PDB file of N, CA, C and O in Angstrom:
ATOM      1  N   MET A   1       9.351  11.722   0.943  1.00  0.00           N
ATOM      2  CA  MET A   1       9.373  10.486   1.676  1.00  0.00           C
ATOM      3  C   MET A   1       9.082   9.344   0.697  1.00  0.00           C
ATOM      4  O   MET A   1       8.152   9.429  -0.104  1.00  0.00           O
ATOM      5  N   SER A   2       9.862   8.307   0.766  1.00  0.00           N
ATOM      6  CA  SER A   2       9.637   7.165  -0.126  1.00  0.00           C
ATOM      7  C   SER A   2       8.557   6.252   0.461  1.00  0.00           C
ATOM      8  O   SER A   2       8.428   6.118   1.678  1.00  0.00           O
ATOM      9  N   GLU A   3       7.800   5.641  -0.417  1.00  0.00           N
ATOM     10  CA  GLU A   3       6.772   4.701   0.019  1.00  0.00           C
ATOM     11  C   GLU A   3       7.353   3.292   0.020  1.00  0.00           C
ATOM     12  O   GLU A   3       8.261   2.986  -0.752  1.00  0.00           O
ATOM     13  N   TRP A   4       6.835   2.457   0.874  1.00  0.00           N
ATOM     14  CA  TRP A   4       7.292   1.077   0.925  1.00  0.00           C
ATOM     15  C   TRP A   4       6.110   0.165   1.137  1.00  0.00           C
ATOM     16  O   TRP A   4       5.065   0.587   1.630  1.00  0.00           O
ATOM     17  N   THR A   5       6.279  -1.091   0.761  1.00  0.00           N
ATOM     18  CA  THR A   5       5.233  -2.097   0.884  1.00  0.00           C
ATOM     19  C   THR A   5       5.838  -3.383   1.416  1.00  0.00           C
ATOM     20  O   THR A   5       6.904  -3.812   0.975  1.00  0.00           O
ATOM     21  N   TRP A   6       5.156  -3.984   2.354  1.00  0.00           N
ATOM     22  CA  TRP A   6       5.555  -5.287   2.887  1.00  0.00           C
ATOM     23  C   TRP A   6       4.508  -6.263   2.389  1.00  0.00           C
ATOM     24  O   TRP A   6       3.328  -6.113   2.705  1.00  0.00           O
ATOM     25  N   GLU A   7       4.909  -7.251   1.624  1.00  0.00           N
ATOM     26  CA  GLU A   7       3.938  -8.203   1.112  1.00  0.00           C
ATOM     27  C   GLU A   7       4.562  -9.579   0.973  1.00  0.00           C
ATOM     28  O   GLU A   7       5.775  -9.732   0.831  1.00  0.00           O
ATOM     29  N   TYR A   8       3.700 -10.559   1.019  1.00  0.00           N
ATOM     30  CA  TYR A   8       4.089 -11.946   0.787  1.00  0.00           C
ATOM     31  C   TYR A   8       3.406 -12.400  -0.492  1.00  0.00           C
ATOM     32  O   TYR A   8       2.257 -12.042  -0.755  1.00  0.00           O
ATOM     33  N   GLU A   9       4.105 -13.176  -1.270  1.00  0.00           N
ATOM     34  CA  GLU A   9       3.519 -13.693  -2.501  1.00  0.00           C
ATOM     35  C   GLU A   9       3.243 -15.177  -2.339  1.00  0.00           C
ATOM     36  O   GLU A   9       4.002 -15.905  -1.700  1.00  0.00           O
ATOM     37  N   GLY A  10       2.145 -15.603  -2.929  1.00  0.00           N
ATOM     38  CA  GLY A  10       1.789 -17.019  -2.858  1.00  0.00           C
ATOM     39  C   GLY A  10       1.104 -17.365  -1.556  1.00  0.00           C
ATOM     40  O   GLY A  10       1.069 -16.572  -0.615  1.00  0.00           O
ATOM     41  N   CYS A  11       0.572 -18.547  -1.527  1.00  0.00           N
ATOM     42  CA  CYS A  11      -0.113 -19.046  -0.335  1.00  0.00           C
ATOM     43  C   CYS A  11       0.664 -20.242   0.197  1.00  0.00           C
ATOM     44  O   CYS A  11       0.860 -21.234  -0.504  1.00  0.00           O
ATOM     45  N   ASP A  12       1.100 -20.133   1.440  1.00  0.00           N
ATOM     46  CA  ASP A  12       1.834 -21.212   2.082  1.00  0.00           C
ATOM     47  C   ASP A  12       1.173 -21.479   3.430  1.00  0.00           C
ATOM     48  O   ASP A  12       1.542 -20.860   4.428  1.00  0.00           O
ATOM     49  N   PRO A  13       0.191 -22.399   3.475  1.00  0.00           N
ATOM     50  CA  PRO A  13      -0.537 -22.641   4.732  1.00  0.00           C
ATOM     51  C   PRO A  13       0.371 -23.000   5.905  1.00  0.00           C
ATOM     52  O   PRO A  13       0.060 -22.660   7.046  1.00  0.00           O
ATOM     53  N   ALA A  14       1.473 -23.674   5.648  1.00  0.00           N
ATOM     54  CA  ALA A  14       2.374 -24.055   6.741  1.00  0.00           C
ATOM     55  C   ALA A  14       3.054 -22.839   7.373  1.00  0.00           C
ATOM     56  O   ALA A  14       3.433 -22.888   8.543  1.00  0.00           O
ATOM     57  N   ALA A  15       3.212 -21.757   6.622  1.00  0.00           N
ATOM     58  CA  ALA A  15       3.893 -20.567   7.123  1.00  0.00           C
ATOM     59  C   ALA A  15       2.925 -19.437   7.479  1.00  0.00           C
ATOM     60  O   ALA A  15       3.369 -18.362   7.880  1.00  0.00           O
ATOM     61  N   GLU A  16       1.630 -19.651   7.343  1.00  0.00           N
ATOM     62  CA  GLU A  16       0.664 -18.565   7.528  1.00  0.00           C
ATOM     63  C   GLU A  16       0.663 -18.014   8.947  1.00  0.00           C
ATOM     64  O   GLU A  16       0.586 -16.799   9.130  1.00  0.00           O
ATOM     65  N   ARG A  17       0.745 -18.858   9.933  1.00  0.00           N
ATOM     66  CA  ARG A  17       0.749 -18.357  11.318  1.00  0.00           C
ATOM     67  C   ARG A  17       2.007 -17.532  11.603  1.00  0.00           C
ATOM     68  O   ARG A  17       1.950 -16.548  12.339  1.00  0.00           O
ATOM     69  N   LEU A  18       3.142 -17.931  11.023  1.00  0.00           N
ATOM     70  CA  LEU A  18       4.364 -17.141  11.173  1.00  0.00           C
ATOM     71  C   LEU A  18       4.181 -15.781  10.501  1.00  0.00           C
ATOM     72  O   LEU A  18       4.558 -14.758  11.071  1.00  0.00           O
ATOM     73  N   ARG A  19       3.614 -15.758   9.313  1.00  0.00           N
ATOM     74  CA  ARG A  19       3.364 -14.497   8.614  1.00  0.00           C
ATOM     75  C   ARG A  19       2.441 -13.596   9.425  1.00  0.00           C
ATOM     76  O   ARG A  19       2.681 -12.393   9.524  1.00  0.00           O
ATOM     77  N   GLU A  20       1.392 -14.165  10.004  1.00  0.00           N
ATOM     78  CA  GLU A  20       0.473 -13.370  10.823  1.00  0.00           C
ATOM     79  C   GLU A  20       1.190 -12.798  12.042  1.00  0.00           C
ATOM     80  O   GLU A  20       0.946 -11.653  12.423  1.00  0.00           O
ATOM     81  N   SER A  21       2.064 -13.578  12.651  1.00  0.00           N
ATOM     82  CA  SER A  21       2.812 -13.101  13.815  1.00  0.00           C
ATOM     83  C   SER A  21       3.746 -11.965  13.432  1.00  0.00           C
ATOM     84  O   SER A  21       3.842 -10.971  14.152  1.00  0.00           O
ATOM     85  N   LEU A  22       4.436 -12.102  12.304  1.00  0.00           N
ATOM     86  CA  LEU A  22       5.365 -11.068  11.864  1.00  0.00           C
ATOM     87  C   LEU A  22       4.650  -9.788  11.449  1.00  0.00           C
ATOM     88  O   LEU A  22       5.249  -8.713  11.476  1.00  0.00           O
ATOM     89  N   CYS A  23       3.391  -9.885  11.068  1.00  0.00           N
ATOM     90  CA  CYS A  23       2.614  -8.715  10.637  1.00  0.00           C
ATOM     91  C   CYS A  23       1.718  -8.177  11.751  1.00  0.00           C
ATOM     92  O   CYS A  23       0.817  -7.383  11.479  1.00  0.00           O
ATOM     93  N   THR A  24       1.942  -8.587  12.986  1.00  0.00           N
ATOM     94  CA  THR A  24       1.164  -8.083  14.116  1.00  0.00           C
ATOM     95  C   THR A  24       1.457  -6.606  14.335  1.00  0.00           C
ATOM     96  O   THR A  24       2.608  -6.177  14.256  1.00  0.00           O
ATOM     97  N   LEU A  25       0.416  -5.832  14.608  1.00  0.00           N
ATOM     98  CA  LEU A  25       0.548  -4.406  14.830  1.00  0.00           C
ATOM     99  C   LEU A  25       0.094  -4.091  16.250  1.00  0.00           C
ATOM    100  O   LEU A  25      -1.006  -4.465  16.656  1.00  0.00           O
ATOM    101  N   GLY A  26       0.948  -3.403  16.999  1.00  0.00           N
ATOM    102  CA  GLY A  26       0.596  -3.087  18.372  1.00  0.00           C
ATOM    103  C   GLY A  26       1.281  -1.821  18.851  1.00  0.00           C
ATOM    104  O   GLY A  26       2.167  -1.287  18.184  1.00  0.00           O
ATOM    105  N   ASN A  27       0.859  -1.348  20.016  1.00  0.00           N
ATOM    106  CA  ASN A  27       1.417  -0.120  20.575  1.00  0.00           C
ATOM    107  C   ASN A  27       1.934  -0.302  22.000  1.00  0.00           C
ATOM    108  O   ASN A  27       2.212   0.694  22.667  1.00  0.00           O
ATOM    109  N   GLY A  28       2.070  -1.500  22.482  1.00  0.00           N
ATOM    110  CA  GLY A  28       2.517  -1.739  23.846  1.00  0.00           C
ATOM    111  C   GLY A  28       1.374  -2.028  24.797  1.00  0.00           C
ATOM    112  O   GLY A  28       1.595  -2.572  25.879  1.00  0.00           O
ATOM    113  N   TYR A  29       0.147  -1.673  24.411  1.00  0.00           N
ATOM    114  CA  TYR A  29      -1.030  -1.942  25.223  1.00  0.00           C
ATOM    115  C   TYR A  29      -1.942  -2.958  24.549  1.00  0.00           C
ATOM    116  O   TYR A  29      -2.434  -3.884  25.193  1.00  0.00           O
ATOM    117  N   PHE A  30      -2.166  -2.782  23.255  1.00  0.00           N
ATOM    118  CA  PHE A  30      -2.987  -3.688  22.457  1.00  0.00           C
ATOM    119  C   PHE A  30      -2.208  -4.098  21.221  1.00  0.00           C
ATOM    120  O   PHE A  30      -1.402  -3.326  20.701  1.00  0.00           O
ATOM    121  N   ALA A  31      -2.447  -5.304  20.756  1.00  0.00           N
ATOM    122  CA  ALA A  31      -1.822  -5.774  19.518  1.00  0.00           C
ATOM    123  C   ALA A  31      -2.829  -6.649  18.768  1.00  0.00           C
ATOM    124  O   ALA A  31      -3.566  -7.424  19.377  1.00  0.00           O
ATOM    125  N   THR A  32      -2.849  -6.517  17.460  1.00  0.00           N
ATOM    126  CA  THR A  32      -3.729  -7.309  16.613  1.00  0.00           C
ATOM    127  C   THR A  32      -2.879  -8.074  15.621  1.00  0.00           C
ATOM    128  O   THR A  32      -2.041  -7.501  14.925  1.00  0.00           O
ATOM    129  N   ARG A  33      -3.109  -9.396  15.563  1.00  0.00           N
ATOM    130  CA  ARG A  33      -2.356 -10.222  14.615  1.00  0.00           C
ATOM    131  C   ARG A  33      -2.704  -9.828  13.191  1.00  0.00           C
ATOM    132  O   ARG A  33      -3.816  -9.374  12.919  1.00  0.00           O
ATOM    133  N   GLY A  34      -1.751 -10.001  12.280  1.00  0.00           N
ATOM    134  CA  GLY A  34      -1.915  -9.613  10.889  1.00  0.00           C
ATOM    135  C   GLY A  34      -2.684 -10.612  10.060  1.00  0.00           C
ATOM    136  O   GLY A  34      -2.269 -10.928   8.945  1.00  0.00           O
ATOM    137  N   ALA A  35      -3.789 -11.119  10.565  1.00  0.00           N
ATOM    138  CA  ALA A  35      -4.616 -12.077   9.834  1.00  0.00           C
ATOM    139  C   ALA A  35      -5.564 -11.322   8.901  1.00  0.00           C
ATOM    140  O   ALA A  35      -5.994 -10.209   9.207  1.00  0.00           O
ATOM    141  N   VAL A  36      -5.881 -11.930   7.776  1.00  0.00           N
ATOM    142  CA  VAL A  36      -6.818 -11.299   6.852  1.00  0.00           C
ATOM    143  C   VAL A  36      -8.195 -11.244   7.508  1.00  0.00           C
ATOM    144  O   VAL A  36      -8.578 -12.179   8.211  1.00  0.00           O
ATOM    145  N   PRO A  37      -8.947 -10.161   7.289  1.00  0.00           N
ATOM    146  CA  PRO A  37     -10.219  -9.982   7.999  1.00  0.00           C
ATOM    147  C   PRO A  37     -11.287 -11.015   7.686  1.00  0.00           C
ATOM    148  O   PRO A  37     -12.163 -11.257   8.516  1.00  0.00           O
ATOM    149  N   GLU A  38     -11.240 -11.620   6.530  1.00  0.00           N
ATOM    150  CA  GLU A  38     -12.298 -12.583   6.169  1.00  0.00           C
ATOM    151  C   GLU A  38     -12.035 -13.997   6.674  1.00  0.00           C
ATOM    152  O   GLU A  38     -12.833 -14.897   6.410  1.00  0.00           O
ATOM    153  N   CYS A  39     -10.944 -14.215   7.389  1.00  0.00           N
ATOM    154  CA  CYS A  39     -10.643 -15.581   7.847  1.00  0.00           C
ATOM    155  C   CYS A  39     -11.189 -15.819   9.253  1.00  0.00           C
ATOM    156  O   CYS A  39     -11.411 -14.885  10.024  1.00  0.00           O
ATOM    157  N   ARG A  40     -11.394 -17.077   9.556  1.00  0.00           N
ATOM    158  CA  ARG A  40     -11.785 -17.505  10.898  1.00  0.00           C
ATOM    159  C   ARG A  40     -10.640 -18.290  11.505  1.00  0.00           C
ATOM    160  O   ARG A  40      -9.799 -18.822  10.780  1.00  0.00           O
ATOM    161  N   ALA A  41     -10.598 -18.367  12.817  1.00  0.00           N
ATOM    162  CA  ALA A  41      -9.559 -19.142  13.483  1.00  0.00           C
ATOM    163  C   ALA A  41      -9.693 -20.609  13.103  1.00  0.00           C
ATOM    164  O   ALA A  41     -10.793 -21.161  13.087  1.00  0.00           O
ATOM    165  N   GLY A  42      -8.588 -21.218  12.807  1.00  0.00           N
ATOM    166  CA  GLY A  42      -8.589 -22.621  12.414  1.00  0.00           C
ATOM    167  C   GLY A  42      -7.166 -23.151  12.366  1.00  0.00           C
ATOM    168  O   GLY A  42      -6.278 -22.637  13.046  1.00  0.00           O
ATOM    169  N   LEU A  43      -6.957 -24.169  11.569  1.00  0.00           N
ATOM    170  CA  LEU A  43      -5.637 -24.779  11.477  1.00  0.00           C
ATOM    171  C   LEU A  43      -4.633 -23.891  10.744  1.00  0.00           C
ATOM    172  O   LEU A  43      -3.431 -23.990  10.990  1.00  0.00           O
ATOM    173  N   VAL A  44      -5.110 -23.025   9.847  1.00  0.00           N
ATOM    174  CA  VAL A  44      -4.208 -22.184   9.065  1.00  0.00           C
ATOM    175  C   VAL A  44      -4.115 -20.770   9.635  1.00  0.00           C
ATOM    176  O   VAL A  44      -3.010 -20.251   9.795  1.00  0.00           O
ATOM    177  N   HIS A  45      -5.238 -20.140   9.942  1.00  0.00           N
ATOM    178  CA  HIS A  45      -5.259 -18.758  10.413  1.00  0.00           C
ATOM    179  C   HIS A  45      -5.574 -18.697  11.901  1.00  0.00           C
ATOM    180  O   HIS A  45      -6.242 -19.572  12.452  1.00  0.00           O
ATOM    181  N   TYR A  46      -5.069 -17.628  12.544  1.00  0.00           N
ATOM    182  CA  TYR A  46      -5.366 -17.429  13.950  1.00  0.00           C
ATOM    183  C   TYR A  46      -5.511 -15.935  14.230  1.00  0.00           C
ATOM    184  O   TYR A  46      -4.617 -15.335  14.827  1.00  0.00           O
ATOM    185  N   PRO A  47      -6.634 -15.317  13.807  1.00  0.00           N
ATOM    186  CA  PRO A  47      -6.828 -13.893  14.094  1.00  0.00           C
ATOM    187  C   PRO A  47      -7.070 -13.687  15.586  1.00  0.00           C
ATOM    188  O   PRO A  47      -7.782 -14.462  16.225  1.00  0.00           O
ATOM    189  N   ALA A  48      -6.476 -12.645  16.126  1.00  0.00           N
ATOM    190  CA  ALA A  48      -6.643 -12.389  17.556  1.00  0.00           C
ATOM    191  C   ALA A  48      -6.209 -10.969  17.883  1.00  0.00           C
ATOM    192  O   ALA A  48      -5.452 -10.346  17.139  1.00  0.00           O
ATOM    193  N   THR A  49      -6.703 -10.472  19.007  1.00  0.00           N
ATOM    194  CA  THR A  49      -6.265  -9.201  19.564  1.00  0.00           C
ATOM    195  C   THR A  49      -5.833  -9.457  20.998  1.00  0.00           C
ATOM    196  O   THR A  49      -6.519 -10.159  21.742  1.00  0.00           O
ATOM    197  N   TYR A  50      -4.705  -8.892  21.385  1.00  0.00           N
ATOM    198  CA  TYR A  50      -4.140  -9.114  22.707  1.00  0.00           C
ATOM    199  C   TYR A  50      -4.061  -7.804  23.468  1.00  0.00           C
ATOM    200  O   TYR A  50      -3.852  -6.747  22.873  1.00  0.00           O
ATOM    201  N   ALA A  51      -4.229  -7.870  24.786  1.00  0.00           N
ATOM    202  CA  ALA A  51      -4.116  -6.698  25.644  1.00  0.00           C
ATOM    203  C   ALA A  51      -3.066  -6.970  26.710  1.00  0.00           C
ATOM    204  O   ALA A  51      -3.068  -8.029  27.337  1.00  0.00           O
ATOM    205  N   ALA A  52      -2.179  -6.021  26.911  1.00  0.00           N
ATOM    206  CA  ALA A  52      -1.121  -6.176  27.907  1.00  0.00           C
ATOM    207  C   ALA A  52      -1.706  -6.125  29.311  1.00  0.00           C
ATOM    208  O   ALA A  52      -2.597  -5.321  29.587  1.00  0.00           O
ATOM    209  N   GLY A  53      -1.214  -6.970  30.184  1.00  0.00           N
ATOM    210  CA  GLY A  53      -1.595  -6.931  31.581  1.00  0.00           C
ATOM    211  C   GLY A  53      -2.862  -7.669  31.956  1.00  0.00           C
ATOM    212  O   GLY A  53      -3.302  -7.562  33.101  1.00  0.00           O
ATOM    213  N   VAL A  54      -3.469  -8.413  31.046  1.00  0.00           N
ATOM    214  CA  VAL A  54      -4.692  -9.127  31.393  1.00  0.00           C
ATOM    215  C   VAL A  54      -4.480 -10.632  31.507  1.00  0.00           C
ATOM    216  O   VAL A  54      -5.446 -11.386  31.629  1.00  0.00           O
ATOM    217  N   TYR A  55      -3.252 -11.064  31.470  1.00  0.00           N
ATOM    218  CA  TYR A  55      -2.957 -12.490  31.570  1.00  0.00           C
ATOM    219  C   TYR A  55      -2.431 -12.804  32.967  1.00  0.00           C
ATOM    220  O   TYR A  55      -1.757 -11.982  33.588  1.00  0.00           O
ATOM    221  N   ASN A  56      -2.744 -13.986  33.445  1.00  0.00           N
ATOM    222  CA  ASN A  56      -2.231 -14.447  34.729  1.00  0.00           C
ATOM    223  C   ASN A  56      -0.893 -15.136  34.519  1.00  0.00           C
ATOM    224  O   ASN A  56      -0.599 -15.628  33.429  1.00  0.00           O
ATOM    225  N   ARG A  57      -0.101 -15.166  35.555  1.00  0.00           N
ATOM    226  CA  ARG A  57       1.161 -15.898  35.505  1.00  0.00           C
ATOM    227  C   ARG A  57       1.007 -17.189  36.290  1.00  0.00           C
ATOM    228  O   ARG A  57       0.481 -17.195  37.403  1.00  0.00           O
ATOM    229  N   LEU A  58       1.462 -18.261  35.708  1.00  0.00           N
ATOM    230  CA  LEU A  58       1.436 -19.559  36.366  1.00  0.00           C
ATOM    231  C   LEU A  58       2.867 -20.052  36.428  1.00  0.00           C
ATOM    232  O   LEU A  58       3.511 -20.247  35.397  1.00  0.00           O
ATOM    233  N   GLU A  59       3.364 -20.253  37.642  1.00  0.00           N
ATOM    234  CA  GLU A  59       4.737 -20.716  37.816  1.00  0.00           C
ATOM    235  C   GLU A  59       4.741 -22.212  38.046  1.00  0.00           C
ATOM    236  O   GLU A  59       3.953 -22.731  38.837  1.00  0.00           O
ATOM    237  N   SER A  60       5.636 -22.907  37.350  1.00  0.00           N
ATOM    238  CA  SER A  60       5.778 -24.354  37.483  1.00  0.00           C
ATOM    239  C   SER A  60       7.255 -24.694  37.595  1.00  0.00           C
ATOM    240  O   SER A  60       8.109 -23.968  37.086  1.00  0.00           O
ATOM    241  N   THR A  61       7.544 -25.782  38.252  1.00  0.00           N
ATOM    242  CA  THR A  61       8.913 -26.271  38.305  1.00  0.00           C
ATOM    243  C   THR A  61       9.035 -27.432  37.335  1.00  0.00           C
ATOM    244  O   THR A  61       8.345 -28.443  37.468  1.00  0.00           O
ATOM    245  N   VAL A  62       9.921 -27.279  36.357  1.00  0.00           N
ATOM    246  CA  VAL A  62      10.139 -28.298  35.339  1.00  0.00           C
ATOM    247  C   VAL A  62      11.618 -28.623  35.312  1.00  0.00           C
ATOM    248  O   VAL A  62      12.451 -27.748  35.078  1.00  0.00           O
ATOM    249  N   ALA A  63      11.942 -29.885  35.554  1.00  0.00           N
ATOM    250  CA  ALA A  63      13.335 -30.343  35.561  1.00  0.00           C
ATOM    251  C   ALA A  63      14.200 -29.483  36.476  1.00  0.00           C
ATOM    252  O   ALA A  63      15.347 -29.177  36.149  1.00  0.00           O
ATOM    253  N   GLY A  64      13.645 -29.095  37.622  1.00  0.00           N
ATOM    254  CA  GLY A  64      14.387 -28.328  38.598  1.00  0.00           C
ATOM    255  C   GLY A  64      14.490 -26.839  38.301  1.00  0.00           C
ATOM    256  O   GLY A  64      15.145 -26.110  39.046  1.00  0.00           O
ATOM    257  N   ARG A  65      13.857 -26.371  37.230  1.00  0.00           N
ATOM    258  CA  ARG A  65      13.894 -24.953  36.880  1.00  0.00           C
ATOM    259  C   ARG A  65      12.499 -24.345  36.994  1.00  0.00           C
ATOM    260  O   ARG A  65      11.500 -25.003  36.702  1.00  0.00           O
ATOM    261  N   LEU A  66      12.440 -23.096  37.418  1.00  0.00           N
ATOM    262  CA  LEU A  66      11.165 -22.391  37.517  1.00  0.00           C
ATOM    263  C   LEU A  66      10.790 -21.862  36.140  1.00  0.00           C
ATOM    264  O   LEU A  66      11.562 -21.132  35.518  1.00  0.00           O
ATOM    265  N   VAL A  67       9.596 -22.233  35.660  1.00  0.00           N
ATOM    266  CA  VAL A  67       9.089 -21.799  34.360  1.00  0.00           C
ATOM    267  C   VAL A  67       7.845 -20.967  34.596  1.00  0.00           C
ATOM    268  O   VAL A  67       6.948 -21.386  35.327  1.00  0.00           O
ATOM    269  N   VAL A  68       7.780 -19.776  33.978  1.00  0.00           N
ATOM    270  CA  VAL A  68       6.631 -18.890  34.126  1.00  0.00           C
ATOM    271  C   VAL A  68       5.814 -18.952  32.836  1.00  0.00           C
ATOM    272  O   VAL A  68       6.327 -18.656  31.757  1.00  0.00           O
ATOM    273  N   ASN A  69       4.542 -19.338  32.952  1.00  0.00           N
ATOM    274  CA  ASN A  69       3.643 -19.387  31.816  1.00  0.00           C
ATOM    275  C   ASN A  69       2.541 -18.348  32.002  1.00  0.00           C
ATOM    276  O   ASN A  69       2.144 -18.038  33.125  1.00  0.00           O
ATOM    277  N   ARG A  70       2.060 -17.821  30.890  1.00  0.00           N
ATOM    278  CA  ARG A  70       0.961 -16.864  30.956  1.00  0.00           C
ATOM    279  C   ARG A  70      -0.327 -17.589  30.577  1.00  0.00           C
ATOM    280  O   ARG A  70      -0.376 -18.299  29.572  1.00  0.00           O
ATOM    281  N   THR A  71      -1.360 -17.406  31.383  1.00  0.00           N
ATOM    282  CA  THR A  71      -2.645 -18.063  31.168  1.00  0.00           C
ATOM    283  C   THR A  71      -3.746 -17.028  31.239  1.00  0.00           C
ATOM    284  O   THR A  71      -3.498 -15.881  31.610  1.00  0.00           O
ATOM    285  N   TRP A  72      -4.946 -17.412  30.892  1.00  0.00           N
ATOM    286  CA  TRP A  72      -6.104 -16.530  30.998  1.00  0.00           C
ATOM    287  C   TRP A  72      -6.606 -16.534  32.395  1.00  0.00           C
ATOM    288  O   TRP A  72      -7.583 -15.851  32.702  1.00  0.00           O
TER     289      TRP A  72
END
């Protein structure tokens, strides 16, 4: 079996949240964003863990269309 590595080079604060989203690991029930463990949530990083089925749905009508948003 061949080994592979997924890595980003350099630091690009403007793209960090996109990188964290693309590196999210989950199994359909729980997912953890790919943020480095030593970072705190802020303008650049957004570490988080998500669980399926624990969000509420909020329906709104916007410009005549029904929009479904997920809230806590």
